[in-house]
C-alpha positions as CSV (number, residue, x, y, z in Angstrom):
1,M,-89.8,87.0,177.7
2,A,-88.0,87.2,180.9
3,G,-89.9,89.0,183.6
4,N,-93.4,88.2,182.2
5,T,-95.8,86.8,184.7
6,A,-98.5,84.2,184.0
7,Q,-101.0,87.1,184.0
8,D,-99.0,88.9,181.3
9,L,-99.0,85.8,179.1
10,V,-102.8,85.3,179.5
11,G,-103.3,89.0,178.7
12,M,-101.3,88.6,175.5
13,R,-103.3,85.6,174.4
14,L,-106.6,87.4,175.1
15,N,-105.5,90.4,173.1
16,H,-104.8,88.3,170.1
17,V,-107.5,87.2,167.7
18,P,-106.5,84.0,165.8
19,P,-107.1,84.1,162.1
20,E,-110.3,82.5,160.8
21,P,-109.7,79.0,159.5
22,S,-110.1,78.6,155.8
23,G,-110.9,75.5,153.8
24,P,-111.3,72.0,155.1
25,P,-109.2,70.5,157.9
26,S,-105.8,69.2,157.0
27,G,-105.9,66.1,154.9
28,L,-109.1,67.0,153.0
29,G,-107.6,69.4,150.4
30,G,-106.9,73.1,150.5
31,P,-104.1,74.6,152.7
32,G,-102.2,71.8,154.4
33,G,-104.5,69.2,152.8
34,L,-104.1,66.8,149.9
35,G,-103.3,69.6,147.5
36,G,-105.7,71.4,145.2
37,P,-108.2,74.1,145.9
38,S,-110.0,74.5,149.2
39,D,-113.4,73.8,147.5
40,F,-114.4,71.5,144.7
41,A,-117.4,73.5,143.5
42,S,-118.0,73.9,139.8
43,T,-121.0,74.8,137.8
44,P,-123.0,72.5,135.6
45,A,-121.7,74.6,132.7
46,E,-118.1,73.9,133.7
47,K,-118.8,70.2,134.0
48,K,-120.5,70.2,130.5
49,A,-117.5,72.1,129.0
50,A,-115.1,69.6,130.5
51,A,-117.1,66.7,129.2
52,G,-117.2,68.4,125.8
53,T,-113.4,68.8,125.8
54,I,-113.0,65.1,126.5
55,E,-115.4,64.3,123.6
56,T,-114.1,66.8,121.0
57,E,-110.4,66.9,121.8
58,L,-109.0,64.2,124.1
59,E,-110.8,61.2,122.7
60,P,-110.3,62.0,119.0
61,N,-106.7,63.1,119.5
62,T,-105.9,60.0,121.6
63,K,-107.3,57.8,118.8
64,K,-105.2,59.6,116.2
65,A,-102.1,59.2,118.3
66,A,-102.8,55.5,118.7
67,V,-103.3,55.0,115.0
68,H,-100.1,56.9,114.2
69,A,-98.1,54.9,116.7
70,D,-99.6,51.6,115.4
71,D,-98.7,52.6,111.8
72,A,-95.2,53.5,112.7
73,T,-94.7,50.4,114.8
74,N,-96.1,48.1,112.1
75,T,-93.8,49.7,109.5
76,A,-90.8,49.2,111.8
77,Q,-91.9,45.6,112.6
78,K,-92.0,44.8,108.9
79,G,-88.5,46.2,108.4
80,F,-87.2,43.9,111.2
81,E,-89.0,40.8,110.0
82,G,-87.0,37.7,110.9
83,W,-85.3,39.4,113.7
84,E,-86.0,39.2,117.4
85,T,-86.6,43.0,117.2
86,A,-89.8,42.3,115.2
87,A,-91.2,40.1,118.0
88,G,-90.3,42.8,120.6
89,L,-92.0,45.4,118.6
90,K,-95.1,43.2,118.3
91,K,-95.2,42.8,122.1
92,V,-94.8,46.6,122.6
93,A,-97.6,47.2,120.1
94,D,-99.9,44.8,121.9
95,T,-99.2,46.4,125.2
96,W,-99.7,49.9,123.7
97,D,-103.1,48.9,122.3
98,Q,-104.2,47.6,125.7
99,Q,-103.1,50.8,127.3
100,V,-104.9,52.9,124.7
101,K,-108.1,50.9,125.3
102,S,-107.8,51.5,129.0
103,L,-107.3,55.2,128.5
104,M,-110.2,55.5,126.1
105,A,-112.5,53.7,128.6
106,R,-111.3,56.0,131.4
107,L,-111.9,59.1,129.3
108,S,-115.4,57.8,128.4
109,A,-116.2,57.1,132.1
110,E,-115.0,60.6,133.1
111,K,-117.1,62.2,130.4
112,T,-120.1,60.3,131.6
113,A,-119.5,61.1,135.2
114,L,-119.1,64.8,134.5
115,R,-122.4,64.8,132.6
116,G,-124.2,63.0,135.4
117,A,-122.6,64.8,138.4
118,S,-124.8,67.8,138.3
119,G,-128.0,65.7,138.2
120,L,-126.8,63.7,141.1
121,F,-126.0,66.8,143.2
122,V,-129.5,68.1,142.5
123,Q,-131.1,64.8,143.3
124,N,-129.2,64.6,146.6
125,D,-130.2,68.2,147.6
126,V,-133.9,67.5,146.7
127,G,-133.8,64.2,148.6
128,T,-132.3,65.9,151.7
129,G,-134.9,68.6,151.5
130,N,-137.7,66.1,151.3
131,Q,-136.3,64.3,154.4
132,F,-136.6,67.5,156.3
133,L,-140.1,68.1,155.1
134,A,-141.2,64.6,155.9
135,S,-139.9,64.6,159.4
136,Q,-142.4,65.6,162.1
137,S,-141.2,67.5,165.1
138,K,-143.0,67.6,168.4
139,L,-142.7,71.4,168.1
140,N,-145.2,71.3,165.2
141,D,-148.1,70.5,167.6
142,L,-147.4,73.3,170.1
C-alpha cells in the first residue's frame, strides 16, 4: 500500500461494510464458540420426541446390553472358578453394574428434563411478561 495517505485508508474503511455478526459471541456456541449450532432452539415436539427416544430405545437397549454382558461375564467367571481371573471378572462385573446404574439414572434425568423444559420456558416467559405488566411507569400518569 505504498503511496496511500491516511485519508485514502480512512476512505477505504468507510467504503467497506463489515458483515453482520451471526450467532452469540465467541465462547457461547456457534461460530468461534464452544461448538454446536448458533442457537439452541427446539420445539416442544422435538423435546417430546427426544424424551420418547430415550424411553423407547436407549433405556431398554441399555438394559438389554447390561443383562447380556452380565450373563456372559457370569458364564466366564464360572469357567475360571478357583483362578484369580474369576475374582478379576467379578470386580469388572461389579464396576460395570455401577456404571450401568449411573447411565440409567442419567438417561432418566435427561428424559425428565426434556419433558419439563418446555413448561419451564413458558413459565419463565409468562413470569417475565407479568413483571412488565406489574411495573408502573411514571409515563402512565401523563
